[in-house]
N, CA, C and O atoms as a GROMACS GRO file, in nm:
protein
  620
    1MET      N    1   1.027   5.295   0.594
    1MET     CA    2   0.919   5.287   0.690
    1MET      C    3   0.796   5.192   0.649
    1MET      O    4   0.739   5.114   0.725
    2LEU      N    5   0.765   5.215   0.508
    2LEU     CA    6   0.650   5.152   0.466
    2LEU      C    7   0.668   5.007   0.468
    2LEU      O    8   0.574   4.939   0.509
    3LYS      N    9   0.788   4.943   0.426
    3LYS     CA   10   0.800   4.802   0.428
    3LYS      C   11   0.794   4.742   0.575
    3LYS      O   12   0.752   4.627   0.593
    4ALA      N   13   0.834   4.817   0.673
    4ALA     CA   14   0.812   4.766   0.803
    4ALA      C   15   0.668   4.789   0.848
    4ALA      O   16   0.620   4.708   0.928
    5LEU      N   17   0.599   4.886   0.808
    5LEU     CA   18   0.458   4.911   0.832
    5LEU      C   19   0.375   4.803   0.774
    5LEU      O   20   0.286   4.749   0.839
    6ILE      N   21   0.400   4.775   0.666
    6ILE     CA   22   0.318   4.663   0.582
    6ILE      C   23   0.351   4.524   0.645
    6ILE      O   24   0.263   4.441   0.669
    7GLY      N   25   0.476   4.503   0.670
    7GLY     CA   26   0.508   4.385   0.747
    7GLY      C   27   0.451   4.373   0.881
    7GLY      O   28   0.415   4.264   0.926
    8SER      N   29   0.443   4.478   0.943
    8SER     CA   30   0.375   4.466   1.088
    8SER      C   31   0.229   4.443   1.072
    8SER      O   32   0.166   4.381   1.157
    9ILE      N   33   0.174   4.492   0.964
    9ILE     CA   34   0.028   4.473   0.946
    9ILE      C   35   0.005   4.318   0.914
    9ILE      O   36  -0.082   4.256   0.975
   10ALA      N   37   0.080   4.261   0.824
   10ALA     CA   38   0.055   4.125   0.790
   10ALA      C   39   0.082   4.034   0.905
   10ALA      O   40   0.010   3.935   0.918
   11LEU      N   41   0.186   4.059   0.998
   11LEU     CA   42   0.214   3.968   1.114
   11LEU      C   43   0.109   3.990   1.226
   11LEU      O   44   0.092   3.899   1.307
   12SER      N   45   0.042   4.099   1.234
   12SER     CA   46  -0.056   4.118   1.330
   12SER      C   47  -0.193   4.081   1.316
   12SER      O   48  -0.272   4.084   1.410
   13MET      N   49  -0.221   4.048   1.206
   13MET     CA   50  -0.369   4.002   1.166
   13MET      C   51  -0.387   3.859   1.199
   13MET      O   52  -0.301   3.774   1.178
   14ALA      N   53  -0.510   3.836   1.256
   14ALA     CA   54  -0.554   3.703   1.283
   14ALA      C   55  -0.693   3.697   1.270
   14ALA      O   56  -0.761   3.791   1.308
   15ALA      N   57  -0.749   3.587   1.216
   15ALA     CA   58  -0.906   3.576   1.211
   15ALA      C   59  -0.929   3.432   1.274
   15ALA      O   60  -0.892   3.326   1.222
   16LEU      N   61  -0.993   3.445   1.391
   16LEU     CA   62  -1.030   3.330   1.464
   16LEU      C   63  -1.161   3.325   1.502
   16LEU      O   64  -1.198   3.414   1.578
   17PRO      N   65  -1.245   3.238   1.465
   17PRO     CA   66  -1.385   3.217   1.505
   17PRO      C   67  -1.374   3.197   1.667
   17PRO      O   68  -1.281   3.137   1.721
   18MET      N   69  -1.470   3.249   1.726
   18MET     CA   70  -1.466   3.245   1.883
   18MET      C   71  -1.445   3.104   1.911
   18MET      O   72  -1.503   3.014   1.851
   19GLY      N   73  -1.343   3.083   2.022
   19GLY     CA   74  -1.323   2.952   2.062
   19GLY      C   75  -1.229   2.866   1.974
   19GLY      O   76  -1.190   2.756   2.012
   20ALA      N   77  -1.198   2.914   1.865
   20ALA     CA   78  -1.093   2.831   1.792
   20ALA      C   79  -0.959   2.831   1.850
   20ALA      O   80  -0.917   2.929   1.911
   21ALA      N   81  -0.892   2.726   1.834
   21ALA     CA   82  -0.762   2.697   1.898
   21ALA      C   83  -0.643   2.760   1.819
   21ALA      O   84  -0.548   2.810   1.880
   22ALA      N   85  -0.652   2.757   1.675
   22ALA     CA   86  -0.539   2.806   1.605
   22ALA      C   87  -0.583   2.861   1.473
   22ALA      O   88  -0.684   2.816   1.418
   23LEU      N   89  -0.508   2.960   1.416
   23LEU     CA   90  -0.528   3.015   1.294
   23LEU      C   91  -0.537   2.911   1.182
   23LEU      O   92  -0.617   2.922   1.090
   24ALA      N   93  -0.456   2.816   1.195
   24ALA     CA   94  -0.451   2.717   1.080
   24ALA      C   95  -0.587   2.648   1.065
   24ALA      O   96  -0.625   2.606   0.955
   25ASN      N   97  -0.663   2.638   1.180
   25ASN     CA   98  -0.804   2.579   1.172
   25ASN      C   99  -0.918   2.659   1.120
   25ASN      O  100  -1.029   2.608   1.104
   26THR      N  101  -0.891   2.789   1.090
   26THR     CA  102  -1.004   2.883   1.052
   26THR      C  103  -1.024   2.858   0.900
   26THR      O  104  -0.932   2.824   0.826
   27PRO      N  105  -1.148   2.878   0.863
   27PRO     CA  106  -1.191   2.887   0.729
   27PRO      C  107  -1.186   3.021   0.660
   27PRO      O  108  -1.225   3.036   0.545
   28VAL      N  109  -1.136   3.116   0.735
   28VAL     CA  110  -1.148   3.245   0.676
   28VAL      C  111  -1.009   3.286   0.636
   28VAL      O  112  -0.914   3.278   0.713
   29SER      N  113  -1.000   3.331   0.509
   29SER     CA  114  -0.863   3.393   0.462
   29SER      C  115  -0.872   3.537   0.473
   29SER      O  116  -0.981   3.594   0.479
   30LEU      N  117  -0.748   3.605   0.476
   30LEU     CA  118  -0.742   3.743   0.495
   30LEU      C  119  -0.638   3.794   0.392
   30LEU      O  120  -0.540   3.727   0.361
   31SER      N  121  -0.665   3.917   0.342
   31SER     CA  122  -0.559   3.996   0.274
   31SER      C  123  -0.583   4.133   0.324
   31SER      O  124  -0.689   4.174   0.371
   32SER      N  125  -0.467   4.204   0.309
   32SER     CA  126  -0.461   4.334   0.355
   32SER      C  127  -0.408   4.450   0.255
   32SER      O  128  -0.326   4.424   0.168
   33GLU      N  129  -0.456   4.567   0.272
   33GLU     CA  130  -0.392   4.669   0.174
   33GLU      C  131  -0.386   4.797   0.263
   33GLU      O  132  -0.472   4.825   0.347
   34VAL      N  133  -0.270   4.874   0.234
   34VAL     CA  134  -0.261   5.007   0.306
   34VAL      C  135  -0.262   5.101   0.177
   34VAL      O  136  -0.195   5.082   0.076
   35GLN      N  137  -0.347   5.202   0.199
   35GLN     CA  138  -0.348   5.308   0.080
   35GLN      C  139  -0.325   5.443   0.159
   35GLN      O  140  -0.349   5.452   0.279
   36VAL      N  141  -0.275   5.549   0.080
   36VAL     CA  142  -0.262   5.684   0.113
   36VAL      C  143  -0.354   5.756   0.038
   36VAL      O  144  -0.373   5.740  -0.082
   37ILE      N  145  -0.428   5.856   0.128
   37ILE     CA  146  -0.521   5.956   0.069
   37ILE      C  147  -0.445   6.060   0.008
   37ILE      O  148  -0.370   6.122   0.083
   38ARG      N  149  -0.448   6.093  -0.118
   38ARG     CA  150  -0.379   6.196  -0.193
   38ARG      C  151  -0.475   6.285  -0.260
   38ARG      O  152  -0.585   6.246  -0.299
   39ILE      N  153  -0.433   6.407  -0.273
   39ILE     CA  154  -0.517   6.499  -0.358
   39ILE      C  155  -0.458   6.488  -0.496
   39ILE      O  156  -0.338   6.507  -0.517
   40ILE      N  157  -0.548   6.457  -0.594
   40ILE     CA  158  -0.500   6.452  -0.735
   40ILE      C  159  -0.578   6.540  -0.809
   40ILE      O  160  -0.681   6.589  -0.761
   41GLU      N  161  -0.535   6.568  -0.932
   41GLU     CA  162  -0.619   6.649  -1.028
   41GLU      C  163  -0.684   6.563  -1.132
   41GLU      O  164  -0.616   6.480  -1.193
   42LYS      N  165  -0.802   6.576  -1.154
   42LYS     CA  166  -0.882   6.498  -1.250
   42LYS      C  167  -0.973   6.588  -1.326
   42LYS      O  168  -1.058   6.651  -1.264
   43ASP      N  169  -0.963   6.600  -1.453
   43ASP     CA  170  -1.034   6.681  -1.537
   43ASP      C  171  -1.042   6.830  -1.479
   43ASP      O  172  -1.145   6.898  -1.475
   44GLY      N  173  -0.923   6.868  -1.438
   44GLY     CA  174  -0.916   7.007  -1.386
   44GLY      C  175  -0.964   7.036  -1.236
   44GLY      O  176  -0.963   7.147  -1.183
   45THR      N  177  -1.002   6.932  -1.186
   45THR     CA  178  -1.056   6.945  -1.042
   45THR      C  179  -0.966   6.861  -0.934
   45THR      O  180  -0.931   6.746  -0.956
   46LYS      N  181  -0.938   6.924  -0.834
   46LYS     CA  182  -0.871   6.856  -0.730
   46LYS      C  183  -0.960   6.762  -0.658
   46LYS      O  184  -1.066   6.805  -0.612
   47ILE      N  185  -0.926   6.634  -0.644
   47ILE     CA  186  -1.015   6.539  -0.564
   47ILE      C  187  -0.926   6.447  -0.468
   47ILE      O  188  -0.806   6.433  -0.490
   48GLU      N  189  -0.983   6.394  -0.375
   48GLU     CA  190  -0.912   6.293  -0.286
   48GLU      C  191  -0.927   6.166  -0.345
   48GLU      O  192  -1.037   6.126  -0.383
   49ALA      N  193  -0.812   6.093  -0.357
   49ALA     CA  194  -0.800   5.958  -0.420
   49ALA      C  195  -0.727   5.871  -0.334
   49ALA      O  196  -0.643   5.919  -0.258
   50LEU      N  197  -0.750   5.739  -0.337
   50LEU     CA  198  -0.682   5.633  -0.253
   50LEU      C  199  -0.572   5.582  -0.362
   50LEU      O  200  -0.604   5.547  -0.476
   51VAL      N  201  -0.448   5.582  -0.317
   51VAL     CA  202  -0.331   5.528  -0.396
   51VAL      C  203  -0.248   5.438  -0.331
   51VAL      O  204  -0.234   5.456  -0.210
   52PRO      N  205  -0.191   5.348  -0.382
   52PRO     CA  206  -0.109   5.253  -0.304
   52PRO      C  207  -0.003   5.317  -0.231
   52PRO      O  208   0.056   5.412  -0.282
   53ALA      N  209   0.027   5.272  -0.112
   53ALA     CA  210   0.114   5.338  -0.012
   53ALA      C  211   0.254   5.291  -0.040
   53ALA      O  212   0.312   5.217   0.040
   54SER      N  213   0.314   5.336  -0.158
   54SER     CA  214   0.444   5.294  -0.187
   54SER      C  215   0.559   5.390  -0.103
   54SER      O  216   0.671   5.349  -0.073
   55LYS      N  217   0.515   5.503  -0.077
   55LYS     CA  218   0.592   5.581   0.009
   55LYS      C  219   0.502   5.673   0.096
   55LYS      O  220   0.410   5.736   0.045
   56VAL      N  221   0.530   5.679   0.228
   56VAL     CA  222   0.458   5.747   0.338
   56VAL      C  223   0.550   5.855   0.412
   56VAL      O  224   0.668   5.828   0.432
   57VAL      N  225   0.505   5.953   0.444
   57VAL     CA  226   0.576   6.051   0.525
   57VAL      C  227   0.486   6.104   0.640
   57VAL      O  228   0.364   6.092   0.632
   58PRO      N  229   0.543   6.159   0.742
   58PRO     CA  230   0.459   6.206   0.861
   58PRO      C  231   0.356   6.308   0.808
   58PRO      O  232   0.385   6.402   0.734
   59GLY      N  233   0.233   6.278   0.854
   59GLY     CA  234   0.118   6.366   0.825
   59GLY      C  235   0.037   6.292   0.717
   59GLY      O  236  -0.077   6.330   0.694
   60ASP      N  237   0.090   6.190   0.650
   60ASP     CA  238   0.000   6.127   0.557
   60ASP      C  239  -0.115   6.055   0.614
   60ASP      O  240  -0.099   5.987   0.715
   61ARG      N  241  -0.238   6.067   0.551
   61ARG     CA  242  -0.353   6.002   0.599
   61ARG      C  243  -0.370   5.867   0.526
   61ARG      O  244  -0.376   5.864   0.403
   62LEU      N  245  -0.379   5.752   0.602
   62LEU     CA  246  -0.383   5.607   0.546
   62LEU      C  247  -0.511   5.550   0.573
   62LEU      O  248  -0.577   5.582   0.672
   63VAL      N  249  -0.552   5.458   0.481
   63VAL     CA  250  -0.658   5.367   0.500
   63VAL      C  251  -0.612   5.230   0.501
   63VAL      O  252  -0.553   5.182   0.404
   64PHE      N  253  -0.638   5.153   0.622
   64PHE     CA  254  -0.596   5.016   0.625
   64PHE      C  255  -0.720   4.934   0.607
   64PHE      O  256  -0.819   4.947   0.679
   65THR      N  257  -0.710   4.850   0.510
   65THR     CA  258  -0.827   4.763   0.463
   65THR      C  259  -0.779   4.613   0.488
   65THR      O  260  -0.668   4.572   0.454
   66THR      N  261  -0.874   4.538   0.552
   66THR     CA  262  -0.856   4.394   0.556
   66THR      C  263  -0.981   4.324   0.499
   66THR      O  264  -1.093   4.335   0.547
   67VAL      N  265  -0.949   4.252   0.393
   67VAL     CA  266  -1.067   4.153   0.328
   67VAL      C  267  -1.074   4.029   0.383
   67VAL      O  268  -0.971   3.963   0.396
   68PHE      N  269  -1.180   3.989   0.417
   68PHE     CA  270  -1.204   3.844   0.482
   68PHE      C  271  -1.292   3.774   0.377
   68PHE      O  272  -1.378   3.831   0.311
   69HIS      N  273  -1.260   3.642   0.370
   69HIS     CA  274  -1.329   3.552   0.280
   69HIS      C  275  -1.342   3.415   0.346
   69HIS      O  276  -1.246   3.352   0.390
   70ASN      N  277  -1.474   3.372   0.348
   70ASN     CA  278  -1.505   3.249   0.403
   70ASN      C  279  -1.493   3.145   0.288
   70ASN      O  280  -1.574   3.146   0.196
   71GLN      N  281  -1.400   3.062   0.293
   71GLN     CA  282  -1.371   2.968   0.185
   71GLN      C  283  -1.433   2.832   0.191
   71GLN      O  284  -1.392   2.736   0.124
   72THR      N  285  -1.535   2.827   0.276
   72THR     CA  286  -1.589   2.694   0.306
   72THR      C  287  -1.743   2.691   0.254
   72THR      O  288  -1.794   2.788   0.198
   73ASP      N  289  -1.805   2.583   0.274
   73ASP     CA  290  -1.948   2.580   0.237
   73ASP      C  291  -2.036   2.581   0.377
   73ASP      O  292  -2.150   2.537   0.388
   74GLN      N  293  -1.961   2.639   0.474
   74GLN     CA  294  -2.041   2.644   0.601
   74GLN      C  295  -2.038   2.792   0.656
   74GLN      O  296  -1.942   2.863   0.627
   75THR      N  297  -2.141   2.840   0.734
   75THR     CA  298  -2.135   2.969   0.784
   75THR      C  299  -2.033   2.975   0.902
   75THR      O  300  -2.024   2.883   0.983
   76VAL      N  301  -1.961   3.082   0.907
   76VAL     CA  302  -1.874   3.103   1.016
   76VAL      C  303  -1.941   3.207   1.105
   76VAL      O  304  -1.991   3.311   1.062
   77GLN      N  305  -1.938   3.168   1.239
   77GLN     CA  306  -2.013   3.252   1.333
   77GLN      C  307  -1.902   3.315   1.417
   77GLN      O  308  -1.802   3.250   1.447
   78ASN      N  309  -1.923   3.453   1.457
   78ASN     CA  310  -1.845   3.528   1.549
   78ASN      C  311  -1.704   3.511   1.518
   78ASN      O  312  -1.628   3.455   1.597
   79CYS      N  313  -1.663   3.563   1.394
   79CYS     CA  314  -1.534   3.547   1.351
   79CYS      C  315  -1.461   3.691   1.413
   79CYS      O  316  -1.514   3.801   1.400
   80VAL      N  317  -1.353   3.675   1.470
   80VAL     CA  318  -1.275   3.785   1.541
   80VAL      C  319  -1.162   3.831   1.455
   80VAL      O  320  -1.082   3.743   1.424
   81LEU      N  321  -1.141   3.943   1.412
   81LEU     CA  322  -1.034   4.007   1.327
   81LEU      C  323  -0.964   4.083   1.432
   81LEU      O  324  -1.025   4.160   1.506
   82LEU      N  325  -0.826   4.059   1.439
   82LEU     CA  326  -0.736   4.149   1.518
   82LEU      C  327  -0.642   4.219   1.424
   82LEU      O  328  -0.606   4.166   1.320
   83ASN      N  329  -0.601   4.340   1.462
   83ASN     CA  330  -0.509   4.423   1.391
   83ASN      C  331  -0.427   4.506   1.484
   83ASN      O  332  -0.481   4.602   1.539
   84ALA      N  333  -0.301   4.479   1.505
   84ALA     CA  334  -0.206   4.566   1.574
   84ALA      C  335  -0.189   4.690   1.506
   84ALA      O  336  -0.169   4.684   1.384
   85VAL      N  337  -0.193   4.808   1.567
   85VAL     CA  338  -0.167   4.923   1.501
   85VAL      C  339  -0.005   4.955   1.506
   85VAL      O  340   0.058   4.971   1.611
   86PRO      N  341   0.046   4.960   1.384
   86PRO     CA  342   0.187   4.975   1.386
   86PRO      C  343   0.246   5.095   1.451
   86PRO      O  344   0.180   5.199   1.453
   87LYS      N  345   0.365   5.091   1.504
   87LYS     CA  346   0.437   5.191   1.554
   87LYS      C  347   0.453   5.309   1.462
   87LYS      O  348   0.503   5.292   1.351
   88GLY      N  349   0.413   5.427   1.500
   88GLY     CA  350   0.435   5.544   1.418
   88GLY      C  351   0.306   5.576   1.345
   88GLY      O  352   0.304   5.663   1.258
   89ILE      N  353   0.204   5.512   1.378
   89ILE     CA  354   0.067   5.532   1.324
   89ILE      C  355  -0.024   5.563   1.425
   89ILE      O  356  -0.020   5.493   1.526
   90THR      N  357  -0.110   5.660   1.416
   90THR     CA  358  -0.222   5.705   1.507
   90THR      C  359  -0.349   5.696   1.439
   90THR      O  360  -0.380   5.763   1.341
   91VAL      N  361  -0.434   5.596   1.504
   91VAL     CA  362  -0.586   5.583   1.456
   91VAL      C  363  -0.643   5.726   1.452
   91VAL      O  364  -0.633   5.808   1.543
   92ALA      N  365  -0.706   5.744   1.333
   92ALA     CA  366  -0.761   5.895   1.312
   92ALA      C  367  -0.903   5.901   1.347
   92ALA      O  368  -0.949   6.014   1.364
   93ALA      N  369  -0.979   5.801   1.360
   93ALA     CA  370  -1.118   5.820   1.388
   93ALA      C  371  -1.183   5.689   1.449
   93ALA      O  372  -1.132   5.581   1.418
   94ASP      N  373  -1.291   5.692   1.533
   94ASP     CA  374  -1.367   5.582   1.586
   94ASP      C  375  -1.429   5.514   1.474
   94ASP      O  376  -1.469   5.579   1.377
   95GLY      N  377  -1.441   5.386   1.479
   95GLY     CA  378  -1.516   5.307   1.377
   95GLY      C  379  -1.586   5.190   1.445
   95GLY      O  380  -1.600   5.182   1.567
   96ASN      N  381  -1.629   5.101   1.359
   96ASN     CA  382  -1.710   4.980   1.411
   96ASN      C  383  -1.612   4.870   1.475
   96ASN      O  384  -1.630   4.750   1.450
   97PHE      N  385  -1.527   4.905   1.544
   97PHE     CA  386  -1.427   4.824   1.606
   97PHE      C  387  -1.405   4.853   1.757
   97PHE      O  388  -1.437   4.963   1.803
   98GLU      N  389  -1.355   4.765   1.829
   98GLU     CA  390  -1.313   4.778   1.964
   98GLU      C  391  -1.165   4.818   1.959
   98GLU      O  392  -1.092   4.781   1.867
   99SER      N  393  -1.120   4.898   2.066
   99SER     CA  394  -0.991   4.933   2.079
   99SER      C  395  -0.918   4.879   2.188
   99SER      O  396  -0.979   4.838   2.287
  100SER      N  397  -0.790   4.874   2.182
  100SER     CA  398  -0.695   4.826   2.296
  100SER      C  399  -0.593   4.929   2.309
  100SER      O  400  -0.544   4.985   2.211
  101VAL      N  401  -0.560   4.958   2.435
  101VAL     CA  402  -0.445   5.050   2.468
  101VAL      C  403  -0.332   4.980   2.547
  101VAL      O  404  -0.236   5.042   2.594
  102ASP      N  405  -0.352   4.839   2.560
  102ASP     CA  406  -0.252   4.757   2.640
  102ASP      C  407  -0.200   4.649   2.558
  102ASP      O  408  -0.176   4.542   2.614
  103GLY      N  409  -0.177   4.663   2.424
  103GLY     CA  410  -0.132   4.564   2.343
  103GLY      C  411  -0.213   4.456   2.317
  103GLY      O  412  -0.160   4.347   2.298
  104GLY      N  413  -0.350   4.469   2.313
  104GLY     CA  414  -0.441   4.365   2.288
  104GLY      C  415  -0.478   4.275   2.394
  104GLY      O  416  -0.537   4.170   2.370
  105LYS      N  417  -0.443   4.312   2.518
  105LYS     CA  418  -0.499   4.229   2.631
  105LYS      C  419  -0.648   4.256   2.662
  105LYS      O  420  -0.720   4.162   2.694
  106THR      N  421  -0.690   4.366   2.656
  106THR     CA  422  -0.835   4.408   2.682
  106THR      C  423  -0.894   4.496   2.560
  106THR      O  424  -0.822   4.567   2.491
  107PHE      N  425  -1.016   4.484   2.542
  107PHE     CA  426  -1.075   4.566   2.427
  107PHE      C  427  -1.211   4.621   2.478
  107PHE      O  428  -1.287   4.559   2.554
  108ALA      N  429  -1.232   4.747   2.426
  108ALA     CA  430  -1.364   4.811   2.453
  108ALA      C  431  -1.370   4.929   2.356
  108ALA      O  432  -1.278   4.954   2.280
  109ALA      N  433  -1.485   5.001   2.363
  109ALA     CA  434  -1.493   5.124   2.299
  109ALA      C  435  -1.382   5.230   2.356
  109ALA      O  436  -1.359   5.236   2.477
  110LEU      N  437  -1.320   5.309   2.267
  110LEU     CA  438  -1.216   5.394   2.319
  110LEU      C  439  -1.259   5.484   2.426
  110LEU      O  440  -1.182   5.522   2.514
  111SER      N  441  -1.389   5.520   2.417
  111SER     CA  442  -1.437   5.619   2.519
  111SER      C  443  -1.444   5.553   2.663
  111SER      O  444  -1.455   5.623   2.764
  112GLN      N  445  -1.437   5.413   2.666
  112GLN     CA  446  -1.446   5.348   2.802
  112GLN      C  447  -1.304   5.316   2.849
  112GLN      O  448  -1.291   5.263   2.959
  113LEU      N  449  -1.192   5.343   2.774
  113LEU     CA  450  -1.050   5.305   2.806
  113LEU      C  451  -0.980   5.416   2.881
  113LEU      O  452  -0.998   5.534   2.853
  114THR      N  453  -0.905   5.377   2.972
  114THR     CA  454  -0.817   5.473   3.039
  114THR      C  455  -0.656   5.422   3.027
  114THR      O  456  -0.631   5.305   2.998
  115VAL      N  457  -0.564   5.509   3.048
  115VAL     CA  458  -0.430   5.470   3.055
  115VAL      C  459  -0.371   5.547   3.173
  115VAL      O  460  -0.416   5.654   3.215
  116LYS      N  461  -0.260   5.477   3.224
  116LYS     CA  462  -0.186   5.525   3.342
  116LYS      C  463  -0.092   5.625   3.298
  116LYS      O  464  -0.029   5.609   3.193
  117ASN      N  465  -0.077   5.726   3.367
  117ASN     CA  466   0.032   5.830   3.356
  117ASN      C  467   0.158   5.786   3.426
  117ASN      O  468   0.154   5.693   3.506
  118ASP      N  469   0.263   5.845   3.402
  118ASP     CA  470   0.389   5.805   3.486
  118ASP      C  471   0.373   5.806   3.630
  118ASP      O  472   0.424   5.720   3.703
  119ASP      N  473   0.296   5.912   3.674
  119ASP     CA  474   0.276   5.941   3.827
  119ASP      C  475   0.184   5.846   3.878
  119ASP      O  476   0.163   5.849   4.000
  120GLY      N  477   0.116   5.752   3.798
  120GLY     CA  478   0.028   5.658   3.847
  120GLY      C  479  -0.121   5.696   3.841
  120GLY      O  480  -0.208   5.613   3.866
  121SER      N  481  -0.150   5.820   3.808
  121SER     CA  482  -0.274   5.864   3.789
  121SER      C  483  -0.334   5.810   3.656
  121SER      O  484  -0.255   5.759   3.576
  122SER      N  485  -0.459   5.817   3.626
  122SER     CA  486  -0.529   5.768   3.498
  122SER      C  487  -0.585   5.876   3.428
  122SER      O  488  -0.621   5.976   3.489
  123ARG      N  489  -0.596   5.866   3.301
  123ARG     CA  490  -0.658   5.968   3.215
  123ARG      C  491  -0.732   5.881   3.095
  123ARG      O  492  -0.698   5.767   3.062
  124ALA      N  493  -0.832   5.952   3.040
  124ALA     CA  494  -0.901   5.901   2.934
  124ALA      C  495  -0.809   5.862   2.817
  124ALA      O  496  -0.717   5.937   2.784
  125ALA      N  497  -0.829   5.757   2.759
  125ALA     CA  498  -0.742   5.708   2.645
  125ALA      C  499  -0.778   5.790   2.523
  125ALA      O  500  -0.892   5.835   2.510
  126ASN      N  501  -0.675   5.812   2.427
  126ASN     CA  502  -0.714   5.893   2.313
  126ASN      C  503  -0.661   5.811   2.198
  126ASN      O  504  -0.602   5.705   2.221
  127PHE      N  505  -0.680   5.859   2.071
  127PHE     CA  506  -0.643   5.795   1.958
  127PHE      C  507  -0.496   5.746   1.946
  127PHE      O  508  -0.467   5.639   1.894
  128ALA      N  509  -0.407   5.834   1.997
  128ALA     CA  510  -0.264   5.804   2.000
  128ALA      C  511  -0.229   5.680   2.086
  128ALA      O  512  -0.126   5.615   2.067
  129ASP      N  513  -0.326   5.649   2.188
  129ASP     CA  514  -0.297   5.544   2.271
  129ASP      C  515  -0.315   5.401   2.221
  129ASP      O  516  -0.258   5.304   2.273
  130VAL      N  517  -0.406   5.394   2.108
  130VAL     CA  518  -0.459   5.270   2.059
  130VAL      C  519  -0.339   5.191   2.006
  130VAL      O  520  -0.259   5.238   1.924
  131SER      N  521  -0.332   5.072   2.056
  131SER     CA  522  -0.230   4.978   2.019
  131SER      C  523  -0.286   4.859   1.929
  131SER      O  524  -0.212   4.805   1.846
  132SER      N  525  -0.407   4.825   1.945
  132SER     CA  526  -0.469   4.714   1.861
  132SER      C  527  -0.613   4.745   1.849
  132SER      O  528  -0.676   4.816   1.927
  133LEU      N  529  -0.662   4.681   1.738
  133LEU     CA  530  -0.812   4.708   1.708
  133LEU      C  531  -0.874   4.553   1.686
  133LEU      O  532  -0.803   4.460   1.647
  134ARG      N  533  -1.004   4.540   1.715
  134ARG     CA  534  -1.081   4.421   1.696
  134ARG      C  535  -1.213   4.440   1.654
  134ARG      O  536  -1.294   4.516   1.706
  135TRP      N  537  -1.234   4.359   1.545
  135TRP     CA  538  -1.384   4.355   1.490
  135TRP      C  539  -1.442   4.215   1.519
  135TRP      O  540  -1.366   4.119   1.509
  136THR      N  541  -1.558   4.197   1.550
  136THR     CA  542  -1.635   4.069   1.555
  136THR      C  543  -1.734   4.071   1.447
  136THR      O  544  -1.823   4.156   1.445
  137ILE      N  545  -1.722   3.973   1.352
  137ILE     CA  546  -1.803   3.962   1.244
  137ILE      C  547  -1.905   3.852   1.291
  137ILE      O  548  -1.866   3.737   1.310
  138PRO      N  549  -2.042   3.890   1.311
  138PRO     CA  550  -2.131   3.799   1.368
  138PRO      C  551  -2.158   3.673   1.284
  138PRO      O  552  -2.189   3.566   1.337
  139SER      N  553  -2.146   3.689   1.153
  139SER     CA  554  -2.174   3.565   1.068
  139SER      C  555  -2.117   3.601   0.923
  139SER      O  556  -2.134   3.710   0.868
  140ILE      N  557  -2.050   3.498   0.873
  140ILE     CA  558  -1.986   3.514   0.739
  140ILE      C  559  -2.067   3.395   0.662
  140ILE      O  560  -2.059   3.280   0.704
  141ALA      N  561  -2.131   3.422   0.567
  141ALA     CA  562  -2.189   3.308   0.481
  141ALA      C  563  -2.088   3.236   0.400
  141ALA      O  564  -1.975   3.279   0.378
  142PRO      N  565  -2.140   3.114   0.356
  142PRO     CA  566  -2.037   3.037   0.275
  142PRO      C  567  -1.998   3.112   0.150
  142PRO      O  568  -2.085   3.167   0.082
  143GLY      N  569  -1.868   3.117   0.117
  143GLY     CA  570  -1.820   3.189   0.016
  143GLY      C  571  -1.822   3.344   0.017
  143GLY      O  572  -1.778   3.409  -0.078
  144ALA      N  573  -1.869   3.396   0.119
  144ALA     CA  574  -1.900   3.536   0.133
  144ALA      C  575  -1.750   3.604   0.154
  144ALA      O  576  -1.654   3.545   0.205
  145LYS      N  577  -1.748   3.730   0.110
  145LYS     CA  578  -1.645   3.819   0.132
  145LYS      C  579  -1.677   3.956   0.206
  145LYS      O  580  -1.791   4.001   0.201
  146GLY      N  581  -1.598   4.006   0.259
  146GLY     CA  582  -1.642   4.138   0.328
  146GLY      C  583  -1.497   4.217   0.362
  146GLY      O  584  -1.387   4.172   0.331
  147GLU      N  585  -1.517   4.332   0.425
  147GLU     CA  586  -1.392   4.408   0.454
  147GLU      C  587  -1.424   4.488   0.580
  147GLU      O  588  -1.537   4.528   0.609
  148VAL      N  589  -1.313   4.506   0.650
  148VAL     CA  590  -1.309   4.612   0.760
  148VAL      C  591  -1.193   4.716   0.745
  148VAL      O  592  -1.089   4.683   0.687
  149LYS      N  593  -1.210   4.831   0.794
  149LYS     CA  594  -1.101   4.923   0.753
  149LYS      C  595  -1.092   5.029   0.874
  149LYS      O  596  -1.188   5.054   0.947
  150TYR      N  597  -0.973   5.084   0.884
  150TYR     CA  598  -0.955   5.197   0.980
  150TYR      C  599  -0.878   5.297   0.901
  150TYR      O  600  -0.809   5.270   0.802
  151PHE      N  601  -0.897   5.423   0.956
  151PHE     CA  602  -0.820   5.532   0.897
  151PHE      C  603  -0.714   5.583   1.005
  151PHE      O  604  -0.746   5.585   1.124
  152ALA      N  605  -0.598   5.619   0.967
  152ALA     CA  606  -0.480   5.655   1.057
  152ALA      C  607  -0.400   5.766   0.996
  152ALA      O  608  -0.422   5.798   0.879
  153THR      N  609  -0.313   5.824   1.062
  153THR     CA  610  -0.215   5.923   1.035
  153THR      C  611  -0.083   5.872   1.062
  153THR      O  612  -0.062   5.809   1.165
  154VAL      N  613   0.016   5.895   0.970
  154VAL     CA  614   0.161   5.874   1.000
  154VAL      C  615   0.210   5.990   1.093
  154VAL      O  616   0.194   6.110   1.067
  155GLN      N  617   0.271   5.943   1.200
  155GLN     CA  618   0.319   6.039   1.301
  155GLN      C  619   0.449   6.098   1.246
  155GLN      O  620   0.511   6.182   1.311
   0.00000   0.00000   0.00000
């Protein structure tokens, strides 16, 4: 499951300055990492630690991190980072991102989104409905790096 999960993350990421036509033209590079929150013992005390996600099972808590890096000598304005939420993963908390429940067609705060039930009625969207996340980075200085992350649970 993890190999498919990480492959899904890599394929779903894009960084496009607003109005850019293609990923190849963007000066922003991306790298991603998935970690599992584990309880480990350190000096006789149990603590939460982030460890590489070499194996995940239902109920595991994950942290998805995307690092962005402006590799140019010009400021990048309004860089949009998109991340599809892999199947089998439920976003665990709201963050500084916009959510989509329709495969990335529309984005808004989760509290503003609705989904249609099988009978045609609508209900408020919840974390399990989130299919994509979007961050807009207002400005990335030349050579600057930063990161965005979200927390999730394996179903």
